[in-house]
FIKOLZA-1660 file (N, C-alpha, C; in steps of 0.1 Angstrom, whole numbers, plus 5000, padded with zeros to 4 digits):
% residues 93
   i   px   py   pz ch aa at
   1 4854 4968 4961  A  X  N
   1 4852 4952 4964  A  X CA
   1 4849 4952 4979  A  X  C
   2 4852 4954 4991  A  X  N
   2 4848 4954 5002  A  X CA
   2 4836 4962 5007  A  X  C
   3 4835 4979 4999  A  X  N
   3 4825 4989 5005  A  X CA
   3 4813 4978 5010  A  X  C
   4 4809 4974 5000  A  X  N
   4 4795 4972 5006  A  X CA
   4 4794 4965 5022  A  X  C
   5 4807 4958 5029  A  X  N
   5 4806 4953 5035  A  X CA
   5 4811 4960 5050  A  X  C
   6 4809 4978 5050  A  X  N
   6 4813 4985 5057  A  X CA
   6 4796 4988 5060  A  X  C
   7 4790 4987 5076  A  X  N
   7 4780 4988 5078  A  X CA
   7 4771 4999 5078  A  X  C
   8 4778 5011 5078  A  X  N
   8 4765 5020 5080  A  X CA
   8 4772 5033 5065  A  X  C
   9 4767 5038 5061  A  X  N
   9 4772 5050 5052  A  X CA
   9 4780 5056 5055  A  X  C
  10 4780 5063 5067  A  X  N
  10 4788 5074 5073  A  X CA
  10 4806 5065 5074  A  X  C
  11 4802 5051 5076  A  X  N
  11 4816 5046 5076  A  X CA
  11 4819 5041 5059  A  X  C
  12 4816 5044 5052  A  X  N
  12 4815 5040 5041  A  X CA
  12 4822 5052 5033  A  X  C
  13 4812 5065 5036  A  X  N
  13 4821 5077 5029  A  X CA
  13 4835 5078 5036  A  X  C
  14 4834 5077 5054  A  X  N
  14 4849 5080 5059  A  X CA
  14 4860 5072 5049  A  X  C
  15 4856 5060 5044  A  X  N
  15 4867 5049 5039  A  X CA
  15 4869 5057 5022  A  X  C
  16 4861 5058 5020  A  X  N
  16 4862 5070 5006  A  X CA
  16 4871 5075 5006  A  X  C
  17 4870 5087 5020  A  X  N
  17 4877 5100 5022  A  X CA
  17 4888 5097 5026  A  X  C
  18 4891 5087 5032  A  X  N
  18 4908 5087 5036  A  X CA
  18 4916 5072 5027  A  X  C
  19 4912 5068 5016  A  X  N
  19 4913 5065 5004  A  X CA
  19 4922 5076 4994  A  X  C
  20 4906 5083 4993  A  X  N
  20 4915 5103 4985  A  X CA
  20 4925 5104 4990  A  X  C
  21 4927 5101 5007  A  X  N
  21 4936 5111 5009  A  X CA
  21 4946 5103 5013  A  X  C
  22 4954 5091 5012  A  X  N
  22 4962 5084 5008  A  X CA
  22 4969 5085 4997  A  X  C
  23 4955 5085 4985  A  X  N
  23 4963 5082 4972  A  X CA
  23 4968 5103 4971  A  X  C
  24 4963 5110 4976  A  X  N
  24 4968 5123 4975  A  X CA
  24 4984 5126 4979  A  X  C
  25 4986 5113 4994  A  X  N
  25 4996 5119 4992  A  X CA
  25 5007 5108 4985  A  X  C
  26 5000 5097 4984  A  X  N
  26 5015 5089 4976  A  X CA
  26 5015 5098 4959  A  X  C
  27 5007 5107 4956  A  X  N
  27 5015 5117 4941  A  X CA
  27 5018 5125 4949  A  X  C
  28 5018 5131 4955  A  X  N
  28 5027 5141 4962  A  X CA
  28 5036 5134 4968  A  X  C
  29 5039 5124 4972  A  X  N
  29 5056 5120 4976  A  X CA
  29 5062 5116 4962  A  X  C
  30 5050 5110 4954  A  X  N
  30 5060 5108 4940  A  X CA
  30 5065 5122 4937  A  X  C
  31 5058 5130 4934  A  X  N
  31 5063 5143 4929  A  X CA
  31 5077 5146 4935  A  X  C
  32 5074 5144 4953  A  X  N
  32 5086 5149 4960  A  X CA
  32 5099 5139 4955  A  X  C
  33 5098 5130 4953  A  X  N
  33 5109 5121 4948  A  X CA
  33 5113 5119 4937  A  X  C
  34 5109 5126 4927  A  X  N
  34 5117 5130 4910  A  X CA
  34 5129 5132 4912  A  X  C
  35 5135 5142 4922  A  X  N
  35 5151 5147 4926  A  X CA
  35 5159 5145 4938  A  X  C
  36 5163 5135 4935  A  X  N
  36 5166 5132 4951  A  X CA
  36 5172 5147 4958  A  X  C
  37 5178 5155 4952  A  X  N
  37 5185 5165 4964  A  X CA
  37 5175 5176 4970  A  X  C
  38 5159 5178 4964  A  X  N
  38 5155 5182 4969  A  X CA
  38 5150 5181 4987  A  X  C
  39 5148 5195 4988  A  X  N
  39 5140 5195 5004  A  X CA
  39 5132 5179 5003  A  X  C
  40 5129 5173 5017  A  X  N
  40 5116 5168 5017  A  X CA
  40 5120 5153 5011  A  X  C
  41 5129 5148 5001  A  X  N
  41 5130 5139 4997  A  X CA
  41 5130 5130 5006  A  X  C
  42 5137 5124 5016  A  X  N
  42 5139 5117 5027  A  X CA
  42 5122 5111 5034  A  X  C
  43 5116 5123 5037  A  X  N
  43 5107 5118 5045  A  X CA
  43 5093 5115 5035  A  X  C
  44 5094 5123 5020  A  X  N
  44 5086 5112 5010  A  X CA
  44 5088 5098 5005  A  X  C
  45 5105 5092 5006  A  X  N
  45 5103 5080 5005  A  X CA
  45 5101 5073 5016  A  X  C
  46 5102 5080 5026  A  X  N
  46 5098 5073 5039  A  X CA
  46 5080 5074 5038  A  X  C
  47 5073 5078 5036  A  X  N
  47 5058 5078 5032  A  X CA
  47 5054 5070 5021  A  X  C
  48 5063 5069 5011  A  X  N
  48 5058 5058 4999  A  X CA
  48 5066 5042 5005  A  X  C
  49 5072 5046 5006  A  X  N
  49 5078 5030 5019  A  X CA
  49 5068 5026 5030  A  X  C
  50 5060 5032 5040  A  X  N
  50 5051 5031 5046  A  X CA
  50 5040 5024 5040  A  X  C
  51 5035 5036 5030  A  X  N
  51 5023 5033 5023  A  X CA
  51 5022 5020 5014  A  X  C
  52 5037 5016 5007  A  X  N
  52 5034 5003 5001  A  X CA
  52 5036 4989 5009  A  X  C
  53 5045 4994 5024  A  X  N
  53 5040 4980 5034  A  X CA
  53 5032 4978 5037  A  X  C
  54 5021 4993 5039  A  X  N
  54 5010 4988 5045  A  X CA
  54 4999 4980 5031  A  X  C
  55 5000 4984 5020  A  X  N
  55 4992 4977 5014  A  X CA
  55 4992 4964 5012  A  X  C
  56 5007 4961 5011  A  X  N
  56 5014 4948 5009  A  X CA
  56 5010 4944 5020  A  X  C
  57 5003 4945 5030  A  X  N
  57 5003 4939 5045  A  X CA
  57 4988 4936 5041  A  X  C
  58 4978 4947 5039  A  X  N
  58 4967 4945 5033  A  X CA
  58 4958 4933 5025  A  X  C
  59 4971 4935 5015  A  X  N
  59 4970 4918 5004  A  X CA
  59 4972 4906 5011  A  X  C
  60 4982 4903 5021  A  X  N
  60 4987 4894 5023  A  X CA
  60 4977 4891 5034  A  X  C
  61 4969 4902 5038  A  X  N
  61 4958 4896 5050  A  X CA
  61 4950 4890 5043  A  X  C
  62 4941 4898 5033  A  X  N
  62 4927 4891 5024  A  X CA
  62 4934 4880 5016  A  X  C
  63 4945 4876 5012  A  X  N
  63 4947 4863 5005  A  X CA
  63 4948 4854 5019  A  X  C
  64 4950 4860 5031  A  X  N
  64 4951 4849 5044  A  X CA
  64 4936 4846 5049  A  X  C
  65 4926 4854 5046  A  X  N
  65 4914 4857 5053  A  X CA
  65 4905 4848 5042  A  X  C
  66 4909 4847 5031  A  X  N
  66 4902 4840 5017  A  X CA
  66 4903 4823 5018  A  X  C
  67 4911 4818 5031  A  X  N
  67 4907 4803 5035  A  X CA
  67 4912 4795 5019  A  X  C
  68 4917 4801 5011  A  X  N
  68 4920 4797 4997  A  X CA
  68 4931 4777 4997  A  X  C
  69 4928 4772 4988  A  X  N
  69 4938 4759 4991  A  X CA
  69 4951 4766 4986  A  X  C
  70 4960 4760 4989  A  X  N
  70 4979 4762 4989  A  X CA
  70 4983 4765 4978  A  X  C
  71 4977 4758 4965  A  X  N
  71 4980 4764 4955  A  X CA
  71 4980 4776 4946  A  X  C
  72 4960 4779 4948  A  X  N
  72 4959 4796 4952  A  X CA
  72 4968 4803 4961  A  X  C
  73 4965 4805 4972  A  X  N
  73 4972 4811 4979  A  X CA
  73 4985 4813 4980  A  X  C
  74 4990 4802 4978  A  X  N
  74 5009 4804 4975  A  X CA
  74 5015 4811 4963  A  X  C
  75 5001 4810 4951  A  X  N
  75 5001 4819 4941  A  X CA
  75 5000 4830 4941  A  X  C
  76 4990 4835 4948  A  X  N
  76 4984 4846 4950  A  X CA
  76 4998 4857 4964  A  X  C
  77 5006 4850 4972  A  X  N
  77 5014 4855 4977  A  X CA
  77 5028 4856 4973  A  X  C
  78 5027 4848 4959  A  X  N
  78 5042 4853 4954  A  X CA
  78 5037 4862 4944  A  X  C
  79 5022 4864 4940  A  X  N
  79 5022 4874 4929  A  X CA
  79 5024 4889 4938  A  X  C
  80 5021 4888 4950  A  X  N
  80 5020 4901 4955  A  X CA
  80 5030 4903 4963  A  X  C
  81 5042 4896 4963  A  X  N
  81 5052 4897 4971  A  X CA
  81 5063 4898 4962  A  X  C
  82 5061 4895 4946  A  X  N
  82 5072 4900 4933  A  X CA
  82 5076 4915 4932  A  X  C
  83 5070 4923 4933  A  X  N
  83 5069 4938 4926  A  X CA
  83 5076 4942 4941  A  X  C
  84 5079 4941 4949  A  X  N
  84 5087 4944 4958  A  X CA
  84 5101 4941 4957  A  X  C
  85 5109 4949 4948  A  X  N
  85 5123 4941 4946  A  X CA
  85 5135 4949 4955  A  X  C
  86 5131 4960 4962  A  X  N
  86 5138 4965 4968  A  X CA
  86 5143 4959 4980  A  X  C
  87 5154 4959 4985  A  X  N
  87 5160 4955 4996  A  X CA
  87 5161 4963 5006  A  X  C
  88 5160 4961 5019  A  X  N
  88 5158 4969 5030  A  X CA
  88 5172 4979 5029  A  X  C
  89 5185 4975 5027  A  X  N
  89 5190 4990 5023  A  X CA
  89 5187 4996 5013  A  X  C
  90 5180 4992 5007  A  X  N
  90 5178 5001 4996  A  X CA
  90 5166 5011 5006  A  X  C
  91 5160 5009 5013  A  X  N
  91 5148 5018 5015  A  X CA
  91 5154 5030 5024  A  X  C
  92 5162 5034 5025  A  X  N
  92 5172 5044 5033  A  X CA
  92 5175 5050 5023  A  X  C
  93 5177 5050 5012  A  X  N
  93 5187 5056 5004  A  X CA
  93 5178 5068 4992  A  X  C
% end
């Protein structure tokens, strides 16, 4: 959706490669968190929390940038915030 806005082909390739690296990191971290007692569990949870917070931030910024009316933007903000049901105390468990 935003890829055509990138000015050069080289930057488009860099964006696609970085998205692929983030996906690899997310899938590996998901695999590492299957069993809580495994080594690297806490590090994998940290990366997953960091990735999910970054994606939420990007979604919030996208809604803010769209400059829509409050009825639509309020609904989009609620939909963006709804999937994150974990509390901050649960983030480090």
